[in-house]
C-alpha positions in Angstrom: 0.1 0.0 -0.1 3.0 2.5 0.1 2.2 3.1 -3.6 -0.9 4.7 -2.7 1.2 7.2 -0.1 3.6 8.0 -2.9 1.1 8.7 -5.3 -0.8 10.7 -3.0 2.5 12.5 -1.8 3.2 13.2 -5.5 -0.6 14.8 -5.9 0.1 16.8 -2.8 3.3 18.2 -4.4 1.8 19.0 -7.6 -1.1 20.6 -6.4 1.2 22.8 -4.0 3.6 23.7 -6.8 0.4 24.7 -8.9 -1.4 26.5 -6.2 1.7 28.6 -6.2 2.2 29.7 -9.3 -1.5 30.4 -9.2 -1.2 32.8 -6.0 2.0 34.4 -7.3 0.4 35.2 -10.9 -3.0 36.6 -9.5 -2.2 37.5 -5.9 1.4 38.9 -5.9 4.3 38.4 -3.6 2.0 38.6 -0.4 -0.3 35.5 -1.3 2.5 33.7 -2.9 4.7 33.9 0.1 1.3 33.1 2.5 0.5 29.9 0.1 4.3 28.7 0.8 4.0 28.7 4.5 0.4 28.2 5.1 -1.0 25.3 2.8 -3.4 24.3 2.2 -5.5 26.9 4.3 -3.9 29.9 2.5 -4.7 27.7 -0.8 -8.6 27.3 0.0 -8.9 31.1 1.4 -7.0 32.5 -2.0 -9.1 30.3 -3.9 -12.4 31.8 -2.2 -11.4 35.0 -1.8 -9.5 35.9 -5.2 -11.9 33.7 -7.4 -8.8 31.3 -8.5 -8.9 27.7 -9.5 -10.2 25.3 -6.9 -8.3 22.7 -9.1 -4.8 23.1 -7.2 -6.6 22.8 -3.9 -8.6 19.8 -5.0 -5.5 18.0 -6.2 -4.0 18.5 -3.0 -7.1 17.3 -1.0 -7.4 14.1 -3.2 -3.6 13.7 -2.6 -4.2 13.4 1.4 -7.2 11.4 1.1 -5.0 8.6 -1.0 -2.1 9.0 1.5 -4.6 8.6 4.5 -6.3 5.6 2.8 -3.0 4.0 1.6 -1.6 4.5 5.1 -4.6 3.2 6.8 -4.3 -0.1 4.8 -0.9 -0.7 5.6 
């Protein structure tokens, strides 16, 4: 079941990087730096307030769910 944990970790990483790119493009330096340190909370807040894509946050949440399922099955 470590494959699920690995896939979940990769999804979390991809969603985090994607969210950072969107935050720096749309929100500027402040939103980008806050997204670096306070993920996924700031990802959800910036998606709601700045009307950005929900897809990166969804990818991160899916990665967390897959990690939890993979670690619970082990």
